[in-house]
C-alpha positions in Angstrom: -91.5 -43.2 -6.1 -90.1 -40.5 -8.3 -92.0 -39.3 -11.3 -90.5 -38.7 -14.8 -88.7 -35.4 -15.2 -90.9 -33.1 -17.4 -89.2 -32.0 -20.6 -89.7 -28.3 -19.7 -87.9 -28.8 -16.4 -85.1 -30.7 -18.1 -84.6 -27.9 -20.6 -84.6 -25.2 -17.9 -82.0 -27.2 -15.9 -79.8 -27.4 -19.0 -80.2 -23.7 -19.7 -79.4 -22.9 -16.1 -76.3 -25.0 -16.1 -75.1 -23.3 -19.3 -75.8 -19.9 -17.7 -73.6 -20.9 -14.8 -70.8 -22.4 -16.9 -70.7 -19.4 -19.2 -70.7 -16.8 -16.4 -74.0 -15.5 -17.8 -73.0 -15.1 -21.4 -75.2 -18.0 -22.6 -78.2 -19.9 -21.3 -80.7 -18.5 -18.8 -80.9 -18.3 -15.0 -83.7 -20.6 -13.6 -86.4 -18.2 -12.3 -89.8 -19.4 -11.3 -92.5 -18.9 -8.7 -95.0 -21.6 -7.6 -93.4 -24.3 -9.7 -94.5 -27.9 -8.9 -91.4 -30.1 -8.8 -92.6 -32.6 -6.2 -91.4 -36.2 -6.3 -88.8 -35.6 -9.0 -85.4 -37.1 -8.9 -83.1 -34.1 -9.0 -80.1 -35.9 -7.5 -76.8 -34.3 -8.5 -78.6 -31.4 -10.2 -76.9 -28.0 -10.4 -79.3 -25.3 -9.2 -76.7 -22.9 -7.9 -78.2 -19.3 -7.6 -81.5 -20.4 -9.0 -84.4 -18.2 -7.9 -87.3 -20.6 -7.1 -89.7 -18.9 -4.7 -92.8 -20.8 -3.4 -92.0 -23.9 -5.3 -92.8 -27.5 -4.2 -89.9 -29.9 -3.9 -91.8 -32.2 -1.5 -90.6 -35.9 -1.6 -87.9 -35.0 -4.1 -84.6 -36.9 -4.4 -81.9 -34.2 -4.0 -78.8 -36.3 -3.0 -75.7 -34.3 -3.8 -77.8 -31.6 -5.5 -76.1 -28.2 -5.5 -78.5 -25.4 -4.4 -75.8 -23.1 -3.1 -76.7 -19.4 -3.3 -80.3 -20.3 -4.4 -83.3 -18.3 -3.4 -85.9 -20.7 -2.1 -88.2 -18.4 0.0 -91.5 -20.0 0.8 -90.7 -23.3 -0.9 -91.8 -26.8 0.3 -89.3 -29.5 1.0 -91.3 -32.0 3.2 -89.8 -35.5 3.2 -87.0 -34.7 0.7 -84.1 -37.0 0.6 -81.0 -34.9 0.3 -77.9 -36.4 1.8 -74.7 -34.4 1.1 -76.6 -31.7 -0.8 -75.4 -28.1 -0.8 -77.3 -25.1 0.4 -74.4 -22.8 1.2 -75.5 -19.2 1.3 -79.0 -20.1 0.2 -82.0 -18.0 1.2 -84.5 -20.4 2.8 -86.8 -18.0 4.6 -90.2 -19.4 5.6 -89.4 -22.8 3.9 -90.9 -26.1 5.1 -88.7 -29.2 5.7 -90.9 -31.5 7.8 -89.2 -34.9 8.1 -86.5 -34.0 5.6 -83.4 -36.2 5.4 -80.5 -33.8 5.2 -77.4 -35.6 6.7 -74.0 -34.2 5.8 -75.7 -31.1 4.4 -73.3 -28.3 3.3 -75.2 -25.1 4.4 -72.7 -22.6 5.7 -74.2 -19.1 5.8 -77.6 -20.4 4.7 -80.6 -18.5 6.2 -83.4 -20.6 7.5 -85.1 -17.8 9.3 -88.8 -18.6 10.1 -88.4 -22.0 8.5 -89.9 -25.2 9.9 -87.4 -28.1 10.0 -89.3 -30.1 12.6 -88.2 -33.8 12.6 -85.6 -33.1 10.0 -82.2 -34.9 10.1 -79.3 -32.5 9.8 -76.8 -34.8 11.6 -73.1 -34.2 10.7 -74.0 -31.2 8.6 -71.9 -28.1 8.1 -74.0 -25.1 9.3 -71.4 -22.5 10.3 -72.9 -19.0 10.4 -76.3 -20.4 9.4 -79.4 -18.6 10.7 -82.3 -20.3 12.3 -83.9 -17.2 13.7 -87.6 -17.8 14.8 -87.4 -21.2 13.2 -89.4 -24.3 14.3 -86.9 -27.0 15.1 -89.1 -29.5 17.0 -87.3 -32.8 17.2 -84.7 -31.7 14.7 -81.4 -33.7 14.8 -78.2 -31.6 14.8 -76.1 -34.5 16.1 -72.4 -33.7 15.5 -73.3 -30.8 13.2 -71.0 -27.8 12.9 -73.1 -24.9 14.3 -70.2 -22.6 15.0 -71.5 -18.9 15.0 -75.0 -20.1 14.0 -78.0 -18.1 15.2 -81.0 -19.6 16.9 -82.6 -16.3 18.0 -86.1 -17.0 19.3 -86.1 -20.4 17.7 -88.2 -23.3 19.1 -85.8 -26.2 19.8 -88.3 -28.4 21.7 -87.1 -32.0 21.6 -84.1 -31.2 19.3 -80.9 -33.2 19.5 -77.7 -31.3 19.8 -75.4 -34.1 21.0 -71.9 -33.6 19.8 -72.7 -30.4 18.0 -70.0 -27.8 17.7 -71.3 -24.6 19.2 -68.4 -22.1 19.4 -69.9 -18.7 19.0 -73.5 -19.9 18.5 -76.3 -17.6 19.7 -79.4 -19.0 21.5 -80.8 -15.7 22.9 -84.6 -16.0 23.3 -84.7 -19.7 22.1 -87.3 -21.9 23.7 -87.7 -25.6 24.5 -84.0 -25.9 25.5 -85.0 -27.7 28.7 -86.1 -30.6 26.6 -83.1 -30.6 24.2 -81.0 -33.8 24.1 -77.4 -32.8 24.7 -75.3 -35.7 26.0 -72.3 -33.6 25.3 -71.4 -30.4 23.4 -68.3 -29.3 21.7 -67.2 -25.7 22.4 -63.8 -25.9 20.6 -62.8 -23.1 18.2 -62.4 -23.8 14.5 -59.4 -25.8 13.5 -58.3 -22.9 11.2 -58.5 -19.4 12.3 -61.5 -17.9 10.4 -60.7 -15.0 8.1 -62.7 -12.3 6.4 -62.7 -11.5 2.6 -59.5 -9.6 2.9 -57.7 -12.5 4.6 -57.7 -10.8 8.0 -58.3 -13.1 11.0 -61.8 -13.0 12.7 -61.4 -12.4 16.4 -62.2 -15.4 18.6 -65.5 -15.5 20.3 -66.0 -15.8 24.1 -63.4 -17.7 26.1 -65.7 -19.8 28.3 -62.9 -21.0 30.5 -61.9 -17.3 31.2 -65.4 -16.3 31.8 -66.0 -19.0 34.3 -63.1 -17.7 36.4 -64.4 -14.1 36.8 -68.1 -14.4 36.4 -69.9 -16.3 39.2 -72.9 -17.0 37.0 -70.7 -19.2 34.8 -68.7 -21.0 37.5 -70.6 -24.2 36.8 -68.7 -24.5 33.5 -65.5 -25.4 35.4 -66.1 -26.2 39.0 -62.4 -27.2 39.4 -60.2 -24.1 39.0 -57.2 -26.4 38.2 -58.9 -27.9 35.2 -58.1 -26.5 31.7 -60.1 -26.7 28.5 -57.4 -29.0 27.2 -58.1 -31.3 30.1 -61.8 -31.2 29.2 -61.2 -31.5 25.5 -63.5 -28.4 25.0 -66.4 -30.7 25.9 -69.2 -30.1 28.4 -71.5 -32.9 29.3 -74.8 -33.8 31.0 -76.3 -31.2 33.3 -73.5 -28.7 32.7 -74.3 -28.8 28.9 -78.0 -28.2 29.7 -77.3 -25.3 32.0 -75.0 -23.7 29.5 -77.7 -23.8 26.8 -80.4 -22.3 29.2 -77.9 -19.6 30.3 -77.2 -18.6 26.7 -80.9 -18.2 26.0 -81.1 -15.4 28.5 -77.8 -13.6 28.2 -76.4 -11.5 25.3 -72.9 -10.5 26.7 -73.5 -6.7 26.2 -70.4 -5.6 28.1 -68.2 -7.7 26.0 -69.8 -6.5 22.8 -69.6 -2.9 23.9 -65.9 -3.3 24.5 -65.4 -4.6 21.0 -67.3 -1.7 19.5 -65.3 0.8 21.5 -62.0 -0.7 20.2 -63.3 -0.3 16.6 -64.2 3.3 17.2 -60.8 4.1 18.6 -59.2 2.5 15.5 -61.4 4.7 13.2 -60.2 7.8 15.1 -56.5 6.9 14.7 -55.7 7.8 11.1 -52.2 6.3 11.4 -53.4 2.8 11.8 -54.7 0.4 9.1 -58.4 0.0 9.3 -58.2 -3.4 7.5 -55.7 -5.0 9.8 -57.5 -4.2 13.1 -61.1 -3.4 12.4 -64.1 -5.0 14.0 -64.3 -8.4 12.3 -66.7 -11.1 13.5 -69.7 -13.1 12.4 -73.0 -14.1 13.8 -72.8 -11.4 16.5 -76.0 -10.8 18.6 -76.5 -7.1 18.8 -80.3 -7.2 19.1 -82.1 -4.5 21.1 -79.0 -2.4 21.7 -78.9 1.4 21.4 -76.1 2.0 18.9 -77.1 5.5 18.0 -74.4 7.6 16.5 -71.8 4.9 17.0 -69.0 4.8 14.4 -69.0 1.3 12.8 -67.8 2.1 9.3 -65.9 -0.7 7.6 -67.0 -3.2 10.3 -67.2 -6.8 9.0 -70.3 -8.4 10.7 -71.9 -11.0 8.4 -75.0 -12.9 9.6 -75.3 -10.6 12.7 -78.5 -9.8 14.6 -79.6 -6.1 14.9 -83.3 -6.9 15.4 -85.1 -4.1 17.3 -81.8 -2.2 17.7 -81.6 1.6 17.5 -79.0 2.8 15.0 -80.1 6.4 14.7 -77.4 8.3 12.8 -75.0 5.3 13.2 -72.0 5.3 10.8 -72.0 2.0 8.8 -70.4 3.2 5.6 -68.6 0.5 3.7 -69.7 -2.1 6.3 -70.0 -5.7 5.3 -73.5 -6.7 6.5 -74.4 -9.6 4.3 -77.2 -11.8 5.7 -77.7 -9.6 8.7 -81.1 -9.1 10.3 -82.6 -5.7 11.1 -86.2 -6.5 11.8 -88.0 -3.5 13.3 -84.7 -1.7 13.7 -84.4 2.1 13.7 -81.8 3.3 11.2 -83.2 6.8 10.7 -80.4 9.1 9.3 -77.9 6.3 9.4 -75.0 6.2 7.0 -74.9 3.0 4.9 -73.0 4.4 1.9 -71.2 1.7 -0.1 -72.4 -0.9 2.5 -73.0 -4.5 1.4 -76.4 -5.6 2.7 -77.0 -8.5 0.4 -79.7 -11.0 1.6 -80.4 -8.9 4.6 -83.7 -8.8 6.4 -85.1 -5.3 7.1 -88.8 -6.0 7.5 -90.7 -3.1 9.1 -87.4 -1.3 9.7 -87.3 2.6 9.9 -84.8 3.9 7.4 -86.0 7.5 7.0 -83.5 10.0 5.7 -81.0 7.1 5.4 -77.9 7.8 3.3 -77.3 4.5 1.4 -76.0 5.7 -1.9 -74.0 3.1 -3.8 -75.1 0.5 -1.2 -76.3 -2.9 -2.3 -79.5 -4.6 -1.0 -79.4 -7.4 -3.6 -81.9 -10.1 -2.6 -82.7 -8.3 0.6 -86.2 -8.2 2.2 -87.4 -4.7 3.0 -91.1 -5.6 3.2 -92.9 -2.8 5.0 -89.7 -0.8 5.6 -89.9 3.0 5.7 -87.2 4.6 3.4 -89.0 7.9 3.0 -86.7 10.9 2.1 -83.7 8.5 1.9 -80.7 9.2 -0.3 -80.5 6.0 -2.4 -78.8 7.2 -5.6 -77.0 4.4 -7.5 -78.3 1.9 -4.8 -78.9 -1.7 -5.9 -82.2 -3.3 -5.0 -82.0 -6.1 -7.6 -84.2 -9.1 -6.8 -85.2 -7.5 -3.5 -88.5 -8.0 -1.7 -90.0 -4.4 -1.4 -93.7 -5.0 -1.0 -95.4 -2.3 1.0 -92.0 -0.4 1.4 -92.2 3.4 1.4 -89.8 5.3 -0.9 -91.8 8.6 -0.7 -89.6 11.6 -1.6 -86.5 9.4 -1.8 -83.7 10.1 -4.2 -83.6 7.0 -6.3 -81.6 8.4 -9.3 -79.7 5.7 -11.1 -80.9 3.1 -8.6 -81.5 -0.4 -9.8 -84.8 -2.4 -9.1 -84.2 -5.2 -11.6 -86.6 -8.1 -10.9 -87.6 -6.6 -7.5 -91.1 -7.0 -6.1 -92.6 -3.6 -5.5 -96.2 -4.7 -4.8 -98.0 -2.0 -2.8 -94.8 0.1 -2.4 -95.1 3.9 -2.2 -93.0 5.9 -4.7 -94.8 9.3 -4.3 -92.4 12.1 -4.9 -89.4 9.9 -5.6 -86.7 11.1 -7.9 -86.3 8.5 -10.6 -83.9 9.9 -13.3 -82.2 7.0 -15.0 -83.6 4.5 -12.5 -84.0 0.9 -13.8 -87.1 -1.1 -13.1 -86.3 -3.9 -15.7 -88.3 -7.0 -14.9 -89.7 -5.5 -11.6 -93.1 -6.9 -10.5 -96.0 -5.4 -8.7 -95.7 -1.9 -10.3 -99.4 -1.9 -11.2 -100.2 -1.6 -7.5 -97.5 1.0 -6.6 -98.7 4.2 -5.1 -97.3 7.1 -7.2 -99.3 10.3 -6.7 -96.5 12.0 -8.6 -92.9 11.2 -9.7 -89.9 13.3 -10.6 -88.3 11.7 -13.6 -86.2 14.6 -14.8 -82.4 15.0 -14.6 -80.8 16.3 -11.4 -80.9 20.0 -12.4 -84.4 19.9 -14.0 -87.4 18.6 -12.3 -90.0 16.8 -14.5 -93.1 15.8 -12.7 -95.5 13.1 -13.8 -98.8 12.7 -11.9 -101.6 10.2 -11.6 -102.1 7.9 -14.5 -99.2 9.3 -16.4 -96.9 8.4 -13.6 -98.3 4.8 -13.4 -97.9 4.3 -17.2 -94.3 5.5 -17.0 -93.5 2.9 -14.4 -95.1 0.1 -16.4 -93.2 1.2 -19.5 -89.8 1.3 -17.8 -90.4 -2.1 -16.3 -90.2 -3.6 -19.9 -87.1 -1.6 -20.8 -83.8 -3.6 -20.9 -81.2 -3.0 -18.3 -78.3 -0.7 -19.2 -75.5 -2.8 -20.6 -73.2 -2.5 -17.5 -76.0 -3.5 -15.1 -77.1 -6.4 -17.4 -73.5 -7.8 -17.2 -73.5 -7.6 -13.4 -76.9 -9.3 -13.1 -75.9 -12.1 -15.6 -72.9 -12.9 -13.6 -75.0 -14.1 -10.7 -74.0 -13.8 -7.1 -71.8 -10.7 -6.8 -68.2 -11.6 -5.9 -66.8 -8.9 -3.7 -63.3 -8.0 -4.8 -60.8 -8.2 -2.0 -59.5 -4.8 -3.1 -62.9 -3.1 -3.2 -63.2 -1.8 0.4 -59.8 0.0 0.3 -61.0 1.9 -2.8 -64.1 3.2 -1.0 -64.4 6.4 1.0 -66.5 6.9 4.1 -67.2 9.8 6.4 -65.2 8.0 9.1 -62.1 6.9 7.2 -61.3 8.5 3.9 
């Protein structure tokens, strides 16, 4: 039974709705940590882009609620009733959804990495490009869900139900429990409409399973009759063939195919006469984990929701790349070029980013916990609302960077250059290591040491954002302009 809506929660919901409807010119974004909202009836509520970390929504009524773009890291959703709710592009890292009722959920590009959705019902849900990396999905129902290009990297799917799920482009590498999955039949058909990137360019189709079955003996079981076409099969695989396909996907990452795609992109970058935006590498949900991509030229690549975990990207060119919701856990990006790259909502925990050049890049809402960015060039880089606990920025150039509302608990800023750097609303600064800081303008070093450095950090955290940054933050989720990439320059393609 639902409990009455507290007056304070009602007021905050109204203020948030006003903030949304006015594009940030009125009202206030709903920000809270550890809030108890359990057993409330929030059906139809508009919580788009709210930041509600470690909150309890257990047993809530969330039918038709709009949580698209919300940040819900560490929150609890056990036994929620949320048919036809929206979580599109929401961050749901380490959330708990035990027994949740989520049929017809709209959650394209949502990130459920390390979440527990055991016994949850996501039947008939739209989950294209969603991430379930290292998630617990015991007994979860995905019946007839759209999981095209979704990632289940190292997820536990013991007892899950995938019957009728659409799995074109989905990745299951390292997933466990697949031998116990129910899969009466699977749908491998491509999208009805050719997917496009932000510039309207078509996203290249993923693997053609029928073609693979004709030249790779390991996949012959997909089509034992060479005279049968996918049209004849209706893009369906059933019974034992469906089960074998899932188990095979869990152990194969199609490296030769991916390397071919990367080489085509590099040849395009080398040809100054061809348009980078009409033929560049464009895909989503690509599994590139564990690969050595050192010194590869991937500038301008469009690879949202892709997996670079444990990959080596030493000196790799990724300038102007679109890397939203990508995962770089434990990756090596030392001396890589991420200038002007969009890394919103990315996961970089424990990654090596030493001597990285990421000036003008955006890590908005990204998780860089424990990452090493020592001596990195991060001038005018955006870390707004990012998780930066235990991150190392020692001797990094952070001039004019923005850390608005970021969590810097236990971070190391020793020797960082901080002229005109914004820390408005940042948390955890009292625990930051800062043996000394350089707060002077570019041509004139001005060192602060010890307690003076710490006091300076705490003071700037209470200073307002510069007007132009305040406007950007108030507008909520950044909307990448379709014309933006063509205005940017990179080392690879000026």
